[in-house]
C-alpha positions as CSV (number, residue, x, y, z in Angstrom):
1,M,-15.1,176.0,-7.5
2,K,-17.6,173.3,-6.7
3,N,-17.8,172.3,-10.4
4,L,-14.1,172.1,-10.5
5,V,-14.0,169.6,-7.6
6,I,-16.7,167.5,-9.2
7,I,-14.9,167.4,-12.5
8,G,-11.7,166.5,-10.7
9,L,-13.4,163.6,-8.9
10,L,-15.0,162.3,-12.1
11,A,-11.6,162.5,-13.9
12,F,-9.9,160.5,-11.1
13,I,-12.6,157.9,-11.1
14,G,-12.4,157.6,-14.9
15,I,-8.6,157.2,-14.7
16,S,-8.6,154.7,-11.9
17,A,-11.2,152.6,-13.7
18,N,-8.8,152.2,-16.6
19,V,-5.8,151.1,-14.5
20,P,-5.6,147.3,-14.6
21,N,-5.9,145.5,-11.2
22,E,-2.4,144.0,-10.7
23,T,-3.3,142.1,-7.6
24,K,-3.8,138.4,-8.5
25,I,-5.4,136.2,-5.9
26,G,-5.2,132.4,-6.3
27,Y,-6.2,129.4,-4.2
28,V,-5.0,125.9,-3.6
29,Y,-6.8,122.8,-2.4
30,M,-4.0,122.1,0.1
31,D,-5.7,118.9,1.4
32,M,-5.7,117.5,-2.1
33,V,-2.1,118.2,-2.6
34,M,-1.1,116.9,0.8
35,N,-3.1,113.7,0.4
36,N,-1.2,113.0,-2.8
37,M,2.3,113.8,-1.6
38,P,4.2,110.5,-1.2
39,E,6.0,111.7,1.9
40,A,2.7,112.8,3.5
41,K,1.3,109.3,2.9
42,E,4.4,107.8,4.5
43,M,4.1,110.1,7.5
44,M,0.4,109.3,8.0
45,T,1.2,105.6,8.0
46,I,3.8,106.2,10.8
47,I,1.2,108.3,12.7
48,D,-1.5,105.7,12.3
49,R,0.8,103.0,13.6
50,F,1.9,105.2,16.5
51,T,-1.8,106.0,17.3
52,A,-2.7,102.3,17.2
53,E,0.1,101.5,19.6
54,K,-1.1,104.2,22.0
55,Q,-4.7,103.1,21.7
56,A,-3.6,99.5,22.6
57,E,-1.9,100.8,25.7
58,I,-5.2,102.6,26.7
59,E,-7.3,99.5,26.0
60,K,-4.9,97.4,28.2
61,K,-5.3,99.9,31.0
62,K,-9.1,99.8,30.6
63,A,-9.0,96.0,30.8
64,D,-6.8,96.1,33.9
65,I,-9.3,98.4,35.6
66,A,-12.3,96.2,34.5
67,K,-10.5,93.2,36.0
68,K,-9.8,95.0,39.2
69,L,-13.4,96.2,39.4
70,E,-14.7,92.7,38.8
71,A,-12.4,91.3,41.5
72,F,-13.5,94.0,43.9
73,Q,-17.2,93.3,43.1
74,K,-16.8,89.5,43.6
75,K,-15.1,90.0,47.0
76,S,-17.7,92.6,48.0
77,D,-20.6,90.3,47.0
78,S,-19.0,87.3,48.8
79,G,-18.4,89.3,52.0
80,E,-14.7,88.9,51.9
81,L,-14.1,92.7,52.2
82,S,-14.6,94.6,55.3
83,D,-15.9,98.2,55.2
84,A,-12.3,99.4,55.4
85,G,-11.3,97.0,52.6
86,K,-14.1,98.3,50.4
87,I,-12.9,101.9,50.9
88,I,-9.4,100.9,50.0
89,A,-10.5,99.0,46.9
90,Q,-12.7,101.9,45.8
91,N,-9.8,104.3,46.3
92,E,-7.6,102.0,44.3
93,V,-10.1,101.8,41.4
94,K,-10.6,105.6,41.6
95,T,-6.8,106.1,41.4
96,M,-6.5,103.7,38.4
97,K,-9.3,105.6,36.6
98,A,-7.6,108.9,37.3
99,D,-4.3,107.5,36.0
100,M,-6.1,106.2,32.8
101,D,-7.7,109.7,32.2
102,A,-4.2,111.2,32.6
103,M,-2.8,108.6,30.2
104,I,-5.5,109.4,27.6
105,S,-4.8,113.1,27.9
106,N,-1.0,112.5,27.6
107,T,-1.6,110.2,24.6
108,E,-3.6,112.8,22.8
109,Q,-0.8,115.3,23.3
110,E,1.8,112.8,22.2
111,I,-0.1,112.0,19.0
112,Y,-0.6,115.7,18.3
113,A,3.1,116.3,18.8
114,K,4.1,113.3,16.7
115,R,1.8,114.5,13.9
116,S,3.2,118.0,14.0
117,E,6.8,116.7,14.1
118,L,6.3,114.4,11.1
119,L,4.1,116.6,8.9
120,S,5.9,119.9,9.5
121,P,8.6,119.2,6.9
122,V,5.9,118.1,4.4
123,A,3.9,121.3,5.1
124,K,7.0,123.4,4.6
125,K,7.7,121.7,1.3
126,L,4.1,122.4,0.2
127,E,4.3,126.0,1.3
128,K,7.6,126.5,-0.6
129,A,6.0,125.0,-3.7
130,M,3.0,127.3,-3.4
131,D,5.3,130.3,-3.0
132,E,7.4,129.4,-6.0
133,V,4.3,128.8,-8.2
134,A,2.7,132.0,-7.1
135,A,5.9,134.0,-7.8
136,K,6.2,132.3,-11.2
137,L,2.6,133.0,-12.2
138,G,2.5,136.5,-10.7
139,Y,0.1,135.9,-7.8
140,R,0.5,138.1,-4.8
141,Y,-2.0,136.2,-2.6
142,V,-2.7,132.5,-2.4
143,L,-5.5,131.3,-0.2
144,S,-6.2,127.8,1.1
145,S,-9.4,126.5,-0.3
146,A,-10.4,125.2,3.1
147,D,-9.5,125.8,6.7
148,G,-8.1,123.1,9.0
149,T,-11.5,121.7,9.8
150,G,-12.5,121.2,6.1
151,N,-14.7,124.2,5.9
152,S,-14.4,126.1,2.7
153,I,-12.7,129.5,2.8
154,V,-12.9,130.1,-1.0
155,I,-16.6,129.7,-1.8
156,V,-16.5,131.0,-5.3
157,G,-13.3,131.4,-7.4
158,P,-12.5,131.3,-11.1
159,D,-11.0,128.1,-12.2
160,E,-8.1,130.0,-13.8
161,D,-7.0,131.1,-10.3
162,N,-7.0,127.5,-8.9
163,L,-3.3,126.9,-8.5
164,T,-3.7,123.3,-7.3
165,P,-2.7,121.6,-10.6
166,E,0.3,123.9,-11.0
167,V,1.5,123.2,-7.4
168,M,1.1,119.5,-7.9
169,K,2.9,119.6,-11.2
170,H,5.7,121.6,-9.4
171,L,6.0,118.9,-6.8
172,G,6.0,116.1,-9.4
173,I,2.6,114.8,-8.4
174,E,0.1,113.6,-10.9
175,M,-3.5,114.8,-10.6
176,K,-5.9,111.9,-9.9
């Protein structure tokens, strides 16, 4: 009986070794594709302009605080401010700094929201193209070659499973 079980296991292993692996796994350099998509470039220009406008607002607020602080320091040095006046001026500067910190935080959130709003349709277009290329070429899984921070997810992969050129071709983008 024991020999029969061993023979059965060996036969199973032999049969399964001869069955071709039908799971195809590919990868795409999504950043490369996105960076070459005309609509992504256009959206990044809009985001850069929006970011510059917000940064200018922050710089103006910083300049206003610096002026207020300088005026406070001059009045304090010249003896124009009483102790109560100094406390009021310090509180005013403290409030302005807190307002600026809140402004910076809100600006970061606004920039993130704007980036998401503008790039979401581009990302969906890329995802659709990857889905269509994968289906056409028989791939069941497609991985991004890198995570959102630029760290590589696919460390080693055969060139024939790199779907980047096919996805770019599908989107009408020339490889550079």
